C-alpha positions as CSV (number, residue, x, y, z in Angstrom):
1,M,206.6,44.3,31.6
2,K,209.1,45.3,29.0
3,K,209.8,43.6,25.7
4,N,212.8,43.6,23.5
5,I,213.0,44.8,19.9
6,I,215.5,43.4,17.4
7,V,217.1,45.8,15.0
8,T,219.5,44.6,12.3
9,M,222.4,46.8,11.1
10,E,225.6,46.2,9.2
11,N,228.4,45.3,11.5
12,E,230.7,48.1,10.4
13,K,227.9,50.7,10.8
14,L,227.1,49.4,14.3
15,S,230.7,49.4,15.4
16,A,231.0,53.1,14.3
17,L,227.7,54.0,15.9
18,K,228.8,52.4,19.2
19,M,232.2,54.2,19.1
20,Y,230.7,57.6,18.5
21,T,227.8,57.2,21.0
22,E,230.3,56.2,23.7
23,Q,232.3,59.3,22.9
24,K,229.2,61.3,23.7
25,G,228.8,59.4,27.0
26,T,225.8,57.3,26.0
27,T,225.0,54.0,24.4
28,V,223.2,52.8,21.3
29,E,220.6,51.2,23.5
30,E,220.0,54.4,25.5
31,E,219.6,56.4,22.3
32,L,217.3,53.8,20.7
33,T,215.1,53.8,23.9
34,K,214.8,57.6,23.7
35,Y,213.8,57.4,20.0
36,A,211.3,54.7,20.7
37,E,209.7,56.8,23.5
38,Q,209.6,59.8,21.1
39,M,208.0,57.7,18.4
40,Y,205.5,56.3,20.9
41,A,204.5,59.9,22.0
42,K,204.3,61.0,18.4
43,T,202.3,58.0,17.0
44,V,200.0,56.8,19.8
45,P,197.1,59.1,20.5
46,Q,197.2,60.9,23.9
47,N,194.0,59.3,25.2
48,V,195.5,55.8,24.6
49,R,198.8,56.8,26.3
50,D,196.7,58.1,29.3
51,Y,194.8,54.8,29.5
52,I,198.0,52.8,29.3
53,D,199.6,54.9,32.0
54,M,196.5,54.6,34.2
55,M,196.4,50.8,33.8
56,S,200.2,50.5,34.6
57,R,199.7,52.4,37.8
58,Q,196.9,50.1,38.9
59,Q,199.0,47.0,38.5
60,P,199.8,45.6,41.9
61,S,203.5,45.8,42.7
62,P,205.2,42.7,43.9
63,K,204.9,42.2,47.7
64,P,208.2,42.6,49.5
65,R,209.4,39.5,51.3
66,N,208.9,39.6,55.0
67,A,212.3,39.3,56.7
68,S,210.8,38.2,60.0
69,A,208.9,35.3,58.3
70,D,212.2,34.3,56.6
71,S,214.0,34.2,59.9
72,E,211.2,32.1,61.5
73,N,211.4,29.6,58.6
74,N,215.2,29.3,59.0
75,A,215.1,28.8,62.8
């Protein structure tokens, strides 16, 4: 599950940042996501990152809906 982070910034600075990131073919959100991942990798110890990765891979993925069951229910 992903969570949101709120960052405050002066409106004029944010407008300028959006303008120049768009000129580079990216967005403020994409750049902040990259920086957050870099900070995570720099700050969180490797063994903890490995554990989190292992646990996230073990999470059961949502089961796809069975199309045949849907058609039987609608008949």
